[in-house]
C-alpha positions as semicolon CSV with decimal commas, in nm:
position;residue;x (nm);y (nm);z (nm)
1;X;-3,707;3,197;1,701
2;X;-3,471;2,983;1,882
3;X;-3,229;2,772;1,648
4;X;-3,275;2,424;1,635
5;X;-3,022;2,146;1,757
6;X;-2,955;2,073;1,405
7;X;-2,832;2,436;1,301
8;X;-2,668;2,447;1,612
9;X;-2,466;2,152;1,537
10;X;-2,412;2,283;1,216
11;X;-2,288;2,579;1,286
12;X;-2,070;2,398;1,557
13;X;-1,849;2,226;1,300
14;X;-1,838;2,419;0,982
15;X;-1,750;2,756;1,196
16;X;-1,408;2,744;1,424
17;X;-1,517;3,059;1,533
18;X;-1,893;3,035;1,684
19;X;-1,917;3,030;2,035
20;X;-2,306;2,891;2,002
21;X;-2,143;2,531;2,017
22;X;-1,832;2,489;2,152
23;X;-1,872;2,128;2,279
24;X;-1,919;2,035;1,943
25;X;-1,666;2,201;1,780
26;X;-1,438;2,022;2,046
27;X;-1,588;1,672;2,012
28;X;-1,548;1,726;1,635
29;X;-1,166;1,873;1,634
30;X;-1,090;1,575;1,857
31;X;-1,268;1,293;1,684
32;X;-1,062;1,429;1,356
33;X;-0,726;1,462;1,479
34;X;-0,770;1,121;1,652
35;X;-0,862;0,955;1,329
36;X;-0,571;1,149;1,118
37;X;-0,320;1,097;1,422
38;X;-0,417;0,697;1,426
39;X;-0,362;0,650;1,058
40;X;-0,024;0,838;1,049
41;X;0,084;0,630;1,315
42;X;0,018;0,286;1,196
43;X;0,112;0,476;0,852
44;X;0,496;0,528;0,968
45;X;0,475;0,182;1,160
46;X;0,392;-0,031;0,867
47;X;0,659;0,134;0,637
48;X;0,915;0,083;0,895
49;X;0,758;-0,311;0,937
50;X;0,831;-0,323;0,544
51;X;1,244;-0,169;0,566
52;X;1,300;-0,404;0,854
53;X;1,132;-0,688;0,657
54;X;1,329;-0,628;0,385
55;X;1,651;-0,657;0,572
56;X;1,513;-1,007;0,701
57;X;1,407;-1,147;0,370
58;X;1,738;-1,051;0,238
59;X;1,945;-1,253;0,497
60;X;1,691;-1,545;0,454
61;X;1,756;-1,532;0,121
62;X;2,133;-1,555;0,162
63;X;2,087;-1,883;0,436
64;X;1,904;-2,031;0,192
65;X;2,111;-1,979;-0,108
66;X;1,853;-1,786;-0,330
67;X;2,014;-1,421;-0,324
68;X;1,845;-1,271;-0,631
69;X;1,535;-1,298;-0,478
70;X;1,609;-1,092;-0,157
71;X;1,808;-0,854;-0,336
72;X;1,546;-0,776;-0,577
73;X;1,225;-0,773;-0,303
74;X;1,447;-0,556;-0,101
75;X;1,502;-0,288;-0,379
76;X;1,117;-0,279;-0,470
77;X;0,976;-0,271;-0,161
78;X;1,211;0,009;-0,079
79;X;1,136;0,198;-0,343
80;X;0,749;0,153;-0,259
81;X;0,884;0,349;0,081
82;X;1,016;0,602;-0,072
83;X;0,740;0,687;-0,243
84;X;0,498;0,682;0,055
85;X;0,764;0,869;0,240
86;X;0,741;1,169;-0,029
87;X;0,327;1,106;-0,018
88;X;0,358;1,162;0,381
89;X;0,502;1,518;0,327
90;X;0,171;1,602;0,199
91;X;0,036;1,501;0,581
92;X;0,247;1,791;0,733
93;X;0,082;2,073;0,512
94;X;-0,279;2,025;0,643
95;X;-0,359;2,314;0,814
96;X;-0,487;2,197;1,159
97;X;-0,610;2,541;1,234
98;X;-0,915;2,523;0,992
99;X;-1,221;2,355;1,107
100;X;-1,305;1,967;1,146
101;X;-1,474;1,970;0,825
102;X;-1,219;2,131;0,618
103;X;-0,904;1,900;0,814
104;X;-1,086;1,556;0,754
105;X;-1,161;1,666;0,386
106;X;-0,825;1,749;0,306
107;X;-0,736;1,455;0,485
108;X;-0,936;1,265;0,306
109;X;-0,809;1,433;-0,049
110;X;-0,468;1,367;0,062
111;X;-0,540;0,990;0,121
112;X;-0,743;0,937;-0,213
113;X;-0,414;1,073;-0,360
114;X;-0,203;0,823;-0,232
115;X;-0,391;0,542;-0,253
116;X;-0,415;0,603;-0,616
117;X;-0,037;0,636;-0,670
118;X;0,006;0,310;-0,464
119;X;-0,281;0,155;-0,689
120;X;-0,083;0,241;-1,017
121;X;0,246;0,145;-0,845
122;X;0,128;-0,207;-0,735
123;X;0,052;-0,312;-1,132
124;X;0,427;-0,331;-1,115
125;X;0,522;-0,403;-0,750
126;X;0,376;-0,760;-0,751
127;X;0,440;-0,868;-1,089
128;X;0,806;-0,748;-1,020
129;X;0,783;-0,948;-0,647
130;X;0,689;-1,263;-0,846
131;X;0,985;-1,215;-1,117
132;X;1,231;-1,183;-0,816
133;X;1,110;-1,503;-0,636
134;X;1,140;-1,692;-0,997
135;X;1,510;-1,536;-1,040
136;X;1,580;-1,662;-0,683
137;X;1,476;-2,004;-0,749
138;X;1,631;-2,018;-1,088
139;X;1,970;-1,886;-1,044
140;X;1,993;-1,987;-0,693
141;X;2,337;-1,855;-0,503
142;X;2,650;-1,683;-0,701
143;X;2,867;-1,887;-0,871
144;X;2,839;-2,229;-0,885
145;X;2,564;-2,470;-1,082
146;X;2,240;-2,253;-1,190
147;X;1,921;-2,456;-1,033
148;X;1,747;-2,372;-1,342
149;X;1,945;-2,515;-1,586
150;X;2,017;-2,829;-1,394
151;X;1,609;-2,840;-1,381
152;X;1,620;-2,805;-1,769
153;X;1,863;-3,064;-1,864
154;X;1,662;-3,306;-1,631
155;X;1,341;-3,224;-1,820
156;X;1,501;-3,293;-2,148
157;X;1,608;-3,664;-2,071
158;X;1,228;-3,744;-2,019
159;X;1,132;-3,492;-2,251
160;X;1,384;-3,456;-2,561
161;X;1,099;-3,254;-2,764
162;X;1,071;-2,992;-2,566
163;X;1,067;-2,639;-2,716
164;X;1,321;-2,419;-2,581
165;X;1,355;-2,056;-2,573
166;X;1,666;-1,906;-2,490
167;X;1,766;-2,237;-2,306
168;X;1,408;-2,222;-2,133
169;X;1,073;-2,450;-2,226
170;X;0,866;-2,284;-2,380
171;X;0,561;-2,383;-2,165
172;X;0,771;-2,209;-1,862
173;X;0,800;-1,902;-2,057
174;X;0,427;-1,885;-2,125
175;X;0,343;-1,979;-1,759
176;X;0,568;-1,708;-1,607
177;X;0,401;-1,438;-1,860
178;X;0,065;-1,533;-1,800
179;X;0,123;-1,477;-1,379
180;X;0,294;-1,151;-1,424
181;X;0,024;-1,038;-1,646
182;X;-0,245;-1,169;-1,425
183;X;-0,042;-0,995;-1,143
184;X;-0,010;-0,671;-1,339
185;X;-0,400;-0,677;-1,423
186;X;-0,504;-0,718;-1,076
187;X;-0,229;-0,557;-0,887
188;X;-0,437;-0,263;-0,794
189;X;-0,721;-0,482;-0,670
190;X;-0,465;-0,687;-0,442
191;X;-0,336;-0,337;-0,297
192;X;-0,674;-0,237;-0,232
193;X;-0,763;-0,582;-0,052
194;X;-0,409;-0,540;0,139
195;X;-0,520;-0,152;0,231
196;X;-0,869;-0,282;0,360
197;X;-0,672;-0,514;0,589
198;X;-0,437;-0,273;0,760
199;X;-0,646;0,049;0,781
200;X;-0,983;-0,084;0,684
201;X;-1,146;0,011;1,024
202;X;-0,972;0,375;1,013
203;X;-1,079;0,438;0,686
204;X;-1,452;0,347;0,763
205;X;-1,450;0,541;1,106
206;X;-1,332;0,886;0,886
207;X;-1,601;0,790;0,613
208;X;-1,865;0,748;0,875
209;X;-1,720;1,117;1,022
210;X;-1,739;1,265;0,698
211;X;-2,054;1,140;0,646
212;X;-2,200;1,249;0,960
213;X;-2,061;1,624;0,916
214;X;-2,212;1,629;0,532
215;X;-2,535;1,539;0,680
216;X;-2,540;1,827;0,932
217;X;-2,412;2,030;0,674
218;X;-2,719;1,944;0,401
């Protein structure tokens, strides 16, 4: 009995050495390599943009006399870059000689791993960025008067009964702690939102191709 079109397609992408459907193999191989190559290019460009942006932030922070913010953010985002550069090494280990289905599944597993790592790191990333911004505006430039102290002194003139903790009004402490906790709690979701903006289209295409292959496989 002749093979059905469905069985031919199944064999076409499940076995790299099957000659019965070479065109099917070729189509899926090209689509698989295209989606992975596209993500890899975007990933590298994004990391370069983050590094360049971190230098820009440092320069701007010095220009507006809030260097603590720039230095803090520079360190934080470049730690993120180092983490992702190490994760990228996993991409080079993916075997391109396997069939397209295994190739994409391996890439998908790598993608889930790096997403999980970045999601966990984001619970620290966003709170630290917030604290860097607060430090920049509070301490101002190197040497000279501290803007935060000036603000507290002005507040005390109007509200002499303010409760201070380490020289800072209690309500500022509570507000800062609340925002930090919220950023830590929602850090993973913020990262997912950011990931969807940058890579959403590529990742949806990846899911569609894998779903098509799994449907043919079943």
